[in-house]
ROTOR-431412 format. One line per 2 residues: their letters; for each residue x, y, z of N, C-alpha, C. Coordinates in nm, 2 decimals, always signed. Example, Ala and Ser with C-alpha at 12.3 -4.5 7.8 and 13.67 -1.06 7.14 Angstrom:
2
AS> +1.32,-0.57,+0.78,+1.23,-0.45,+0.78,+1.32,-0.33,+0.78 | +1.28,-0.22,+0.71,+1.37,-0.11,+0.71,+1.29,+0.00,+0.79;
END
This chain:
188
MT> +1.45,-7.92,+0.65,+1.49,-7.82,+0.53,+1.63,-7.86,+0.53 | +1.67,-7.85,+0.44,+1.89,-7.80,+0.57,+1.88,-7.63,+0.48;
FG> +2.06,-7.63,+0.53,+2.10,-7.48,+0.54,+2.03,-7.44,+0.38 | +2.09,-7.50,+0.33,+2.08,-7.46,+0.12,+1.99,-7.38,+0.08;
QY> +1.84,-7.49,+0.14,+1.74,-7.42,+0.11,+1.65,-7.29,+0.24 | +1.68,-7.24,+0.31,+1.74,-7.17,+0.40,+1.76,-7.02,+0.29;
KI> +1.89,-7.00,+0.31,+1.99,-6.93,+0.16,+1.86,-6.86,+0.09 | +1.84,-7.02,+0.02,+1.75,-6.94,-0.12,+1.63,-6.78,-0.05;
YF> +1.64,-6.84,+0.13,+1.41,-6.75,+0.12,+1.53,-6.62,+0.17 | +1.65,-6.65,+0.25,+1.72,-6.61,+0.25,+1.77,-6.46,+0.20;
VL> +1.81,-6.50,+0.11,+1.81,-6.43,-0.02,+1.69,-6.39,-0.16 | +1.62,-6.36,-0.13,+1.47,-6.36,-0.12,+1.44,-6.27,-0.06;
LM> +1.44,-6.35,+0.05,+1.36,-6.15,+0.17,+1.52,-6.04,+0.17 | +1.66,-6.11,+0.18,+1.69,-5.94,+0.14,+1.64,-5.90,+0.00;
LV> +1.59,-6.00,-0.11,+1.62,-5.88,-0.23,+1.46,-5.75,-0.24 | +1.38,-5.84,-0.13,+1.22,-5.80,-0.16,+1.24,-5.67,+0.00;
IG> +1.27,-5.68,+0.02,+1.37,-5.54,+0.16,+1.47,-5.43,+0.10 | +1.57,-5.45,+0.01,+1.66,-5.43,-0.04,+1.54,-5.32,-0.20;
SW> +1.41,-5.38,-0.23,+1.35,-5.34,-0.33,+1.24,-5.23,-0.24 | +1.22,-5.27,-0.17,+1.19,-5.20,-0.06,+1.18,-5.04,-0.07;
FL> +1.32,-5.13,+0.03,+1.42,-4.95,+0.09,+1.43,-4.88,-0.09 | +1.52,-4.84,-0.18,+1.53,-4.81,-0.27,+1.40,-4.78,-0.35;
AD> +1.26,-4.84,-0.36,+1.17,-4.78,-0.43,+1.11,-4.68,-0.23 | +1.14,-4.68,-0.12,+1.15,-4.57,-0.05,+1.24,-4.44,-0.15;
LF> +1.35,-4.50,-0.22,+1.46,-4.39,-0.19,+1.46,-4.35,-0.23 | +1.41,-4.35,-0.41,+1.38,-4.28,-0.48,+1.22,-4.23,-0.53;
DT> +1.09,-4.19,-0.47,+0.98,-4.28,-0.45,+0.91,-4.06,-0.52 | +0.90,-4.08,-0.59,+0.88,-3.89,-0.64,+0.78,-3.85,-0.62;
EK> +0.61,-3.95,-0.56,+0.45,-3.91,-0.50,+0.53,-3.84,-0.36 | +0.63,-3.79,-0.32,+0.62,-3.78,-0.13,+0.60,-3.67,-0.16;
VV> +0.54,-3.63,-0.04,+0.44,-3.55,+0.07,+0.48,-3.46,+0.13 | +0.56,-3.30,+0.05,+0.63,-3.25,+0.13,+0.50,-3.12,+0.17;
KV> +0.57,-3.14,+0.28,+0.50,-2.98,+0.35,+0.57,-2.89,+0.36 | +0.47,-2.78,+0.34,+0.53,-2.70,+0.31,+0.46,-2.55,+0.41;
KV> +0.50,-2.47,+0.49,+0.43,-2.36,+0.57,+0.42,-2.23,+0.50 | +0.36,-2.19,+0.52,+0.34,-2.05,+0.45,+0.31,-1.91,+0.52;
VD> +0.39,-1.83,+0.57,+0.35,-1.77,+0.63,+0.20,-1.62,+0.64 | +0.17,-1.67,+0.74,+0.04,-1.61,+0.73,+0.06,-1.48,+0.70;
HS> +0.11,-1.42,+0.70,+0.13,-1.22,+0.60,+0.21,-1.26,+0.45 | +0.20,-1.28,+0.39,+0.34,-1.34,+0.28,+0.29,-1.25,+0.14;
PD> +0.39,-1.20,+0.08,+0.33,-1.12,-0.08,+0.28,-1.18,-0.17 | +0.14,-1.16,-0.23,+0.12,-1.27,-0.32,+0.19,-1.23,-0.45;
YF> +0.19,-1.05,-0.51,+0.29,-1.05,-0.57,+0.35,-0.85,-0.56 | +0.41,-0.85,-0.59,+0.46,-0.75,-0.63,+0.53,-0.64,-0.74;
SS> +0.60,-0.54,-0.71,+0.63,-0.43,-0.91,+0.66,-0.33,-0.84 | +0.84,-0.35,-0.88,+0.88,-0.25,-0.84,+0.88,-0.10,-0.97;
GY> +0.84,-0.01,-0.93,+0.80,+0.06,-0.99,+0.66,+0.09,-1.03 | +0.56,+0.18,-0.97,+0.39,+0.10,-0.98,+0.39,+0.21,-1.01;
LK> +0.26,+0.19,-1.13,+0.21,+0.28,-1.17,+0.06,+0.29,-1.20 | -0.11,+0.38,-1.14,-0.19,+0.32,-1.10,-0.32,+0.45,-1.24;
KE> -0.37,+0.48,-1.28,-0.50,+0.53,-1.33,-0.54,+0.50,-1.30 | -0.69,+0.57,-1.33,-0.78,+0.57,-1.26,-0.89,+0.62,-1.34;
MT> -0.99,+0.62,-1.43,-1.05,+0.78,-1.54,-1.23,+0.74,-1.44 | -1.24,+0.91,-1.49,-1.43,+0.87,-1.45,-1.54,+0.79,-1.52;
EG> -1.61,+0.77,-1.58,-1.73,+0.72,-1.64,-1.69,+0.82,-1.79 | -1.66,+0.98,-1.84,-1.63,+1.00,-1.91,-1.51,+1.01,-1.99;
GL> -1.47,+0.94,-1.90,-1.33,+0.91,-1.94,-1.23,+1.03,-1.90 | -1.20,+1.12,-1.84,-1.14,+1.20,-1.81,-1.04,+1.12,-1.63;
LK> -0.96,+1.17,-1.66,-0.81,+1.11,-1.58,-0.84,+1.21,-1.44 | -0.91,+1.09,-1.31,-0.95,+1.07,-1.16,-0.87,+1.15,-1.09;
NE> -0.82,+1.00,-1.12,-0.61,+1.03,-0.97,-0.53,+0.92,-1.08 | -0.47,+0.91,-0.94,-0.31,+0.86,-1.00,-0.26,+0.79,-0.86;
LE> -0.15,+0.68,-0.88,-0.10,+0.63,-0.84,+0.08,+0.55,-0.82 | +0.13,+0.63,-0.77,+0.28,+0.58,-0.82,+0.38,+0.54,-0.71;
AD> +0.45,+0.48,-0.73,+0.53,+0.43,-0.61,+0.69,+0.39,-0.73 | +0.70,+0.39,-0.57,+0.89,+0.31,-0.67,+0.88,+0.17,-0.62;
SM> +0.78,+0.10,-0.50,+0.70,-0.09,-0.52,+0.59,-0.05,-0.45 | +0.54,-0.19,-0.49,+0.41,-0.18,-0.42,+0.46,-0.36,-0.38;
IH> +0.35,-0.37,-0.29,+0.34,-0.49,-0.22,+0.22,-0.50,-0.21 | +0.23,-0.70,-0.26,+0.01,-0.65,-0.20,+0.02,-0.81,-0.15;
YS> -0.05,-0.83,-0.01,-0.06,-0.95,+0.07,-0.18,-1.02,+0.04 | -0.22,-1.09,+0.05,-0.27,-1.23,+0.04,-0.45,-1.21,+0.12;
DD> -0.36,-1.20,+0.21,-0.47,-1.26,+0.38,-0.58,-1.18,+0.44 | -0.47,-0.99,+0.35,-0.55,-0.87,+0.37,-0.62,-0.83,+0.28;
ET> -0.52,-0.84,+0.19,-0.60,-0.76,+0.04,-0.56,-0.61,+0.04 | -0.41,-0.59,+0.14,-0.42,-0.43,+0.10,-0.27,-0.44,+0.01;
TH> -0.25,-0.33,-0.05,-0.13,-0.28,-0.07,+0.01,-0.28,-0.04 | +0.11,-0.34,-0.06,+0.23,-0.16,+0.10,+0.25,-0.08,-0.04;
LE> +0.28,+0.06,-0.06,+0.40,+0.13,-0.15,+0.49,+0.24,+0.00 | +0.61,+0.18,-0.13,+0.73,+0.24,-0.08,+0.70,+0.44,-0.18;
NP> +0.71,+0.52,-0.12,+0.73,+0.68,-0.14,+0.64,+0.64,-0.25 | +0.49,+0.66,-0.17,+0.40,+0.62,-0.32,+0.34,+0.82,-0.34;
IM> +0.36,+0.80,-0.45,+0.22,+0.98,-0.54,+0.10,+1.00,-0.55 | +0.05,+1.06,-0.49,-0.10,+1.05,-0.53,-0.13,+1.21,-0.56;
TL> -0.17,+1.20,-0.71,-0.26,+1.29,-0.78,-0.42,+1.29,-0.78 | -0.44,+1.45,-0.78,-0.68,+1.40,-0.77,-0.68,+1.47,-0.85;
YN> -0.79,+1.45,-0.98,-0.75,+1.55,-1.03,-0.94,+1.60,-0.98 | -0.94,+1.71,-1.02,-1.06,+1.80,-1.02,-1.12,+1.95,-1.11;
PG> -1.19,+1.91,-1.16,-1.20,+1.93,-1.32,-1.21,+2.13,-1.29 | -1.15,+2.19,-1.44,-1.09,+2.29,-1.40,-1.04,+2.35,-1.26;
VP> -0.93,+2.23,-1.20,-0.85,+2.38,-1.12,-0.70,+2.27,-1.13 | -0.61,+2.32,-1.08,-0.47,+2.22,-1.03,-0.45,+2.10,-0.96;
PW> -0.41,+1.99,-1.01,-0.44,+1.85,-0.92,-0.37,+1.90,-0.81 | -0.45,+1.80,-0.70,-0.37,+1.80,-0.57,-0.24,+1.71,-0.62;
VI> -0.13,+1.75,-0.54,-0.05,+1.61,-0.55,+0.03,+1.58,-0.41 | +0.00,+1.43,-0.33,-0.01,+1.40,-0.19,+0.14,+1.29,-0.24;
KS> +0.24,+1.33,-0.10,+0.33,+1.25,-0.14,+0.39,+1.18,+0.05 | +0.44,+1.07,+0.06,+0.43,+1.07,+0.16,+0.62,+0.95,+0.13;
EK> +0.63,+0.89,+0.28,+0.75,+0.82,+0.26,+0.65,+0.63,+0.23 | +0.56,+0.64,+0.27,+0.42,+0.50,+0.28,+0.34,+0.48,+0.27;
AI> +0.30,+0.39,+0.29,+0.14,+0.42,+0.23,+0.09,+0.27,+0.26 | -0.10,+0.21,+0.33,-0.13,+0.12,+0.28,-0.27,+0.10,+0.20;
LA> -0.30,+0.04,+0.15,-0.38,+0.09,+0.06,-0.43,-0.05,+0.09 | -0.63,-0.02,+0.17,-0.64,-0.09,+0.17,-0.75,-0.22,+0.08;
AD> -0.77,-0.31,+0.15,-0.89,-0.46,+0.00,-0.99,-0.35,-0.02 | -1.09,-0.27,-0.04,-1.14,-0.20,-0.04,-1.04,-0.08,-0.21;
KD> -1.00,-0.06,-0.24,-0.88,+0.07,-0.31,-0.93,+0.15,-0.28 | -1.05,+0.21,-0.21,-1.04,+0.32,-0.22,-1.02,+0.40,-0.03;
NI> -1.00,+0.42,+0.07,-0.90,+0.45,+0.21,-0.76,+0.33,+0.21 | -0.67,+0.49,+0.20,-0.56,+0.46,+0.21,-0.42,+0.57,+0.38;
QL> -0.36,+0.51,+0.33,-0.28,+0.52,+0.46,-0.17,+0.62,+0.47 | -0.19,+0.66,+0.48,-0.04,+0.74,+0.45,+0.09,+0.75,+0.55;
LG> +0.20,+0.74,+0.53,+0.30,+0.68,+0.68,+0.40,+0.76,+0.69 | +0.45,+0.79,+0.73,+0.55,+0.90,+0.75,+0.50,+1.08,+0.75;
KV> +0.60,+1.10,+0.71,+0.62,+1.34,+0.66,+0.50,+1.21,+0.53 | +0.33,+1.34,+0.53,+0.31,+1.39,+0.41,+0.29,+1.51,+0.38;
FI> +0.29,+1.56,+0.22,+0.35,+1.61,+0.15,+0.21,+1.71,+0.06 | +0.15,+1.77,+0.06,+0.02,+1.77,-0.01,+0.05,+1.96,-0.07;
SR> +0.00,+1.94,-0.21,-0.01,+2.06,-0.28,+0.02,+2.07,-0.40 | -0.14,+2.17,-0.44,-0.13,+2.26,-0.54,-0.14,+2.36,-0.59;
DG> -0.09,+2.33,-0.70,-0.01,+2.52,-0.80,-0.17,+2.58,-0.80 | -0.14,+2.70,-0.75,-0.25,+2.86,-0.88,-0.31,+2.86,-0.95;
AK> -0.33,+2.93,-0.93,-0.42,+2.93,-1.09,-0.56,+2.98,-1.05 | -0.61,+3.08,-1.15,-0.67,+3.23,-1.12,-0.69,+3.31,-0.99;
KL> -0.83,+3.27,-0.90,-0.80,+3.32,-0.85,-0.82,+3.17,-0.73 | -0.71,+3.13,-0.69,-0.69,+3.02,-0.65,-0.57,+3.02,-0.60;
RP> -0.46,+3.10,-0.44,-0.41,+3.04,-0.48,-0.25,+2.94,-0.39 | -0.17,+2.94,-0.43,-0.11,+2.82,-0.46,-0.15,+2.76,-0.24;
FK> -0.07,+2.58,-0.27,-0.19,+2.52,-0.13,-0.03,+2.43,-0.11 | +0.02,+2.46,+0.01,+0.08,+2.35,+0.07,+0.11,+2.30,+0.20;
LN> +0.05,+2.16,+0.26,+0.02,+2.16,+0.36,+0.17,+2.03,+0.41 | +0.19,+2.03,+0.54,+0.23,+1.91,+0.51,+0.20,+1.87,+0.68;
TS> +0.25,+1.74,+0.75,+0.16,+1.70,+0.76,+0.23,+1.51,+0.85 | +0.21,+1.45,+0.90,+0.15,+1.29,+0.90,+0.06,+1.21,+0.94;
EL> +0.10,+1.12,+0.90,+0.00,+0.95,+0.96,-0.17,+1.02,+0.87 | -0.19,+1.06,+0.78,-0.29,+1.15,+0.72,-0.41,+1.01,+0.71;
KV> -0.48,+0.98,+0.66,-0.62,+0.86,+0.61,-0.71,+0.91,+0.50 | -0.67,+0.85,+0.37,-0.75,+0.95,+0.30,-0.85,+0.85,+0.23;
KM> -1.00,+0.89,+0.24,-1.09,+0.86,+0.11,-1.08,+0.83,-0.03 | -1.00,+0.84,-0.12,-1.07,+0.85,-0.24,-1.18,+0.90,-0.31;
ST> -1.24,+0.82,-0.31,-1.31,+0.87,-0.34,-1.48,+0.94,-0.39 | -1.44,+1.03,-0.18,-1.50,+1.15,-0.15,-1.40,+1.25,-0.15;
SY> -1.30,+1.26,-0.16,-1.18,+1.31,-0.12,-1.10,+1.37,-0.02 | -1.15,+1.30,+0.10,-1.13,+1.31,+0.27,-1.06,+1.32,+0.36;
AT> -0.98,+1.38,+0.38,-0.81,+1.33,+0.39,-0.85,+1.40,+0.59 | -0.81,+1.30,+0.66,-0.78,+1.30,+0.82,-0.68,+1.28,+0.86;
TT> -0.64,+1.34,+0.99,-0.47,+1.29,+1.04,-0.53,+1.38,+1.22 | -0.46,+1.25,+1.32,-0.50,+1.30,+1.42,-0.36,+1.42,+1.48;
RW> -0.25,+1.38,+1.40,-0.12,+1.41,+1.38,-0.09,+1.58,+1.42 | -0.06,+1.69,+1.38,+0.06,+1.81,+1.35,+0.03,+1.85,+1.22;
GE> +0.03,+1.94,+1.14,+0.07,+2.00,+1.03,+0.01,+2.11,+0.99 | +0.05,+2.16,+0.91,+0.03,+2.31,+0.89,+0.01,+2.33,+0.68;
II> -0.07,+2.44,+0.73,-0.01,+2.61,+0.60,+0.05,+2.63,+0.50 | +0.11,+2.59,+0.46,+0.14,+2.70,+0.39,+0.20,+2.79,+0.28;
DA> +0.10,+2.93,+0.26,+0.13,+2.97,+0.16,+0.27,+3.07,+0.15 | +0.25,+3.18,+0.08,+0.33,+3.27,+0.03,+0.36,+3.35,+0.14;
QN> +0.20,+3.41,+0.17,+0.29,+3.47,+0.33,+0.23,+3.49,+0.44 | +0.16,+3.36,+0.47,+0.08,+3.28,+0.56,+0.11,+3.18,+0.60;
KT> +0.09,+3.15,+0.75,+0.07,+3.01,+0.81,-0.06,+2.97,+0.88 | -0.05,+2.83,+0.93,-0.16,+2.79,+0.99,-0.11,+2.62,+1.05;
QG> -0.07,+2.57,+1.16,-0.02,+2.53,+1.21,-0.11,+2.46,+1.32 | -0.16,+2.32,+1.35,-0.34,+2.27,+1.47,-0.22,+2.15,+1.45;
VG> -0.32,+2.04,+1.46,-0.23,+1.90,+1.59,-0.42,+1.86,+1.54 | -0.39,+1.76,+1.47,-0.54,+1.69,+1.39,-0.61,+1.82,+1.31;
MQ> -0.65,+1.73,+1.21,-0.73,+1.84,+1.06,-0.77,+1.73,+1.01 | -0.92,+1.76,+0.96,-1.04,+1.71,+0.85,-0.97,+1.81,+0.70;
MT> -0.99,+1.72,+0.61,-0.95,+1.84,+0.45,-1.10,+1.74,+0.36 | -1.13,+1.81,+0.25,-1.13,+1.76,+0.15,-1.10,+1.85,+0.06;
FA> -1.06,+1.75,-0.06,-0.95,+1.78,-0.17,-1.06,+1.83,-0.24 | -1.19,+1.79,-0.27,-1.31,+1.84,-0.37,-1.33,+1.99,-0.38;
EP> -1.38,+2.03,-0.45,-1.44,+2.20,-0.44,-1.56,+2.15,-0.37 | -1.57,+2.27,-0.32,-1.48,+2.37,-0.23,-1.41,+2.33,-0.12;
VK> -1.27,+2.34,-0.13,-1.18,+2.27,-0.05,-1.17,+2.34,+0.14 | -1.19,+2.22,+0.22,-1.20,+2.25,+0.34,-1.10,+2.17,+0.44;
VK> -1.01,+2.28,+0.52,-0.95,+2.22,+0.59,-0.96,+2.31,+0.73 | -0.99,+2.20,+0.85,-1.00,+2.21,+0.96,-0.95,+2.20,+1.06;
FL> -0.83,+2.25,+1.17,-0.75,+2.18,+1.24,-0.84,+2.18,+1.39 | -0.84,+2.11,+1.46,-0.91,+2.07,+1.53,-0.89,+2.06,+1.74;
SK> -0.67,+2.10,+1.78,-0.72,+2.16,+1.87,-0.53,+2.26,+1.77 | -0.48,+2.29,+1.98,-0.46,+2.39,+1.89,-0.36,+2.44,+1.82;
VK> -0.43,+2.55,+1.74,-0.41,+2.63,+1.63,-0.41,+2.74,+1.63 | -0.29,+2.77,+1.58,-0.22,+2.93,+1.58,-0.13,+2.95,+1.41;
GR> -0.15,+3.05,+1.40,-0.19,+3.16,+1.27,-0.10,+3.24,+1.26 | -0.03,+3.25,+1.14,+0.01,+3.40,+1.12,+0.00,+3.44,+1.00;
YV> -0.05,+3.56,+0.98,-0.16,+3.65,+0.88,-0.04,+3.77,+0.79 | -0.01,+3.78,+0.73,+0.00,+3.92,+0.67,-0.11,+3.97,+0.58;
FN> -0.11,+4.06,+0.59,-0.23,+4.12,+0.51,-0.21,+4.28,+0.43 | -0.24,+4.24,+0.31,-0.20,+4.38,+0.26,-0.29,+4.48,+0.20;
END
């Protein structure tokens, strides 16, 4: 074979290599691997409002927040500046505010983080109620709340405080301080 014959094979070999390179360069079916962060949000909302009704169609509770982020790995919902309103028939609603909150996957247990303020307006035979505490856990279905932190109950003339608290929001309302209880009461 002569050099001219090898030249043809060489050009064909270069065309094959060039075609293979161009095909690889413009391959649209390349697999792109993306690492998903374990605890990443799957949806969010700015300005969140959730209302829950009783079987009879009455408003049972409301939950609103400045923002809401839901995480798919543990199904928790994280809230900024949440306000919970719990309704009981025949009495003013309970209003519970905190700095942050985490709603569990079961949508029944909520952890209120940071400072927590609880209030209920007065009614005929009910005095207004205000409670300050922090790090409160609330079970929505039973209207039960608990904390291991300091808390205080304040009304127009009286003040009770202690460390650790258990509370039921449904009638009859029950509040129990667990330790270091102090009170100041004015009797008329």
